[in-house]
C-alpha positions, 0 to 999 in steps of 0.5 A, spaced: 146 149 683 144 152 691 147 159 693 146 163 700 149 168 702 152 166 710 155 173 711 155 180 706 160 186 709 166 189 712 165 186 718 166 179 714 164 175 707 162 169 706 158 164 700 155 157 700 154 155 694 152 147 693 152 143 685 150 136 687 155 133 691 159 138 691 160 144 696 163 150 696 165 156 701 168 162 697 171 165 702 171 166 709 172 172 714 167 171 719 170 165 725 169 159 723 164 158 729 160 164 727 161 160 719 158 154 723 153 156 726 149 160 721 151 154 716 147 149 720 142 156 721 141 155 713 140 146 713 148 147 711 152 141 715 159 144 716 163 138 715 161 136 708 165 142 705 168 140 698 172 146 698 175 153 701 175 157 696 180 164 697 178 171 692 184 174 695 188 176 701 184 181 706 181 179 713 174 180 711 176 174 706 179 170 710 179 170 717 176 164 719 180 160 713 185 157 718 181 154 724 175 152 719 181 149 714 184 145 719 178 143 723 173 141 718 179 138 713 177 142 707 182 143 702 182 150 701 184 153 693 188 159 693 193 164 689 201 162 689 201 170 691 195 171 695 197 165 699 204 168 700 200 176 703 197 171 708 203 169 711 199 162 712 204 156 715 207 151 708 207 145 713 201 142 708 199 140 716 195 147 718 192 148 713 191 142 707 191 146 701 187 144 694 189 147 687 194 153 687 189 157 683 189 163 678 186 170 678 186 168 670 185 161 669 179 156 670 179 150 675 175 145 676 171 142 684 167 137 683 161 138 679 163 146 678 166 150 674 169 157 675 172 162 671 176 167 675 178 175 672 182 179 674 177 186 678 181 191 680 181 192 687 187 193 692 189 186 693 195 182 690 192 178 685 184 178 688 179 177 682 172 175 681 168 170 678 162 166 674 161 159 676 158 154 671 155 147 674 148 143 669 147 148 665 146 154 670 151 161 670 152 165 676 156 170 677 160 173 683 163 180 684 165 183 689 172 188 692 172 192 686 174 200 684 170 200 678 166 196 673 171 194 667 169 192 661 172 185 662 167 184 668 161 187 665 163 180 659 164 175 664 157 176 667 153 176 661 149 170 660 149 169 669 142 167 671 144 169 678 148 176 679 152 178 686 154 184 685 158 190 690 153 195 692 160 198 697 157 205 699 154 211 698 159 217 697 155 223 700 156 218 706 162 216 706 165 223 705 162 226 712 162 219 714 166 216 720 173 213 716 179 217 716 181 220 709 186 216 707 181 211 708 175 214 703 180 215 699 182 209 698 174 206 699 174 211 692 180 210 688 179 205 682 182 200 686 177 200 692 170 199 692 164 199 687 158 205 690 152 206 689 151 210 683 157 205 681 152 199 681 146 203 678 150 204 673 151 197 671 144 195 672 142 201 667 148 199 661 150 192 662 146 187 666 142 182 661 135 179 661 137 172 662 138 174 671 133 171 674 136 174 681 141 180 682 144 180 690 147 187 692 153 185 697 158 188 701 154 194 703 158 198 708 155 199 715 157 206 715 156 209 709 151 205 707 144 203 709 140 197 705 134 201 703 138 207 700 141 201 694 134 198 694 130 205 691 137 205 687 136 199 684 129 198 683 129 205 680 133 201 675 131 195 674 124 199 673 127 204 669 130 198 664 124 193 665 128 188 667 125 182 670 130 180 676 128 180 683 132 184 687 135 181 694 139 184 700 145 180 703 146 182 710 152 181 714 149 179 721 144 173 718 145 167 712 139 170 706 135 166 704 136 160 699 137 161 691 136 155 687 135 153 681 
């Protein structure tokens, strides 16, 4: 299995996962043109995708879906509720639809088995997931207000975990957002703070995780080095072997391969 974070943050989220002949984009919150450019930069052919999977309807996860899917003729997998909320056309011509999925039902795309689960976020049917192929398990959890028991349980046994570390609460409180937006981000259906991320590392991250990727960092209310310091301290205190990486908004990550 190979995984590349093509972009992660409030300006657009795209994740590439490949196993054998199967290749999938999870979310497509960058423009179609920028997504294709970053895929090419990362050594991935944007015309040979198996599917696009959409986790929820927020713009930073669906901005490029319609144009990319129509241009590349790649099927889009999303839930019925998310599709309705996005107001995508139903004619099957603008977007080549794949299977209708749900936040609580496993599904397969080629050689990859996806196990979605509901997370606390203010989308109509938001889900995170683990994906398994060739004996490798990867967990991807962003856009959630807190770590539920279900999240912690589902991530156990993952060789790689990509999890959100969205904001520093003090930076958010004095930052430029309107108060209503600050309340939404800090709510239990908003986004995960650095300290909540650290609590997860201290309490639940397993020793089987070889790579920990922290993503969806706010550019206004966080800083990569703050995130790195907090996470490093937690990993060191637990004595965990996971190698830490910070996903960026404006450039692809390294290739994670198993």
